[in-house]
C-alpha positions, 0 to 999 in steps of 0.5 A: 539265044538262051540265057546261059549263052548270053550270060557267058558271052557278057561275062567274057566281054566284061572280064576283058574290059576290066582285065585291060584296065586292071592290068594297065593300072598295075603295070603302069607305075613300074615303067618310066614315062618317056616322050619321043619326038618324030619329025615329019616334013620338019614338023615335030610330033611328040609321042608318049612312048612309055604309055604306048609300051605299057599299053601294048604289054597290057594287050599282050598279057590280056591276050595271053590270059584269054588263050590260057584260061578262057574260051578262046573260040569266042573271038568277037566277045574277047576283041570287043572287050579288049577294044572297050577296055582300050577306049577307057584307057585313052584318057590316061595318055598324057604328055609332060607339061612342057610338051603340052604347052609347046605343042598347043601353039601350033595344032595344024596339019600333021601336028594335029595328028598327035592327038589321035596317036592313042586312038590309032594304037587302040585300033591297031592293038585290037586288030593285032590281037584279033589276028593273033587269036584267029591264027592261034585258033586256026593252028591249034584247032 
């Protein structure tokens, strides 16, 4: 592997990491913070819908930037950058204080899954981005 190829791949990776974080932090203050409740087997699971909406809009915008401006053929580097950027954003997923207090008393069973909702969103969003990018490359080859 020559130095120019490695440099291009690493630059593409870093661009995607920083673009996910930057676009998220730019859009996040403008959208409301909503918390929704999902009931499964009489257990209430709280979901920060506002954060999920901003997160998926961020992934869509970064994917659009990659398709329009960058080398969209390097799917692995783009997807790894998006995934690492998504992992950096996981600690911004928060609940209102009342929800955090109420849900801290009972964290067993299906209720424990509410901690992993942003992790699932990061994996699913990255996989959807990979499929869309590969599909776009296949259609417009």
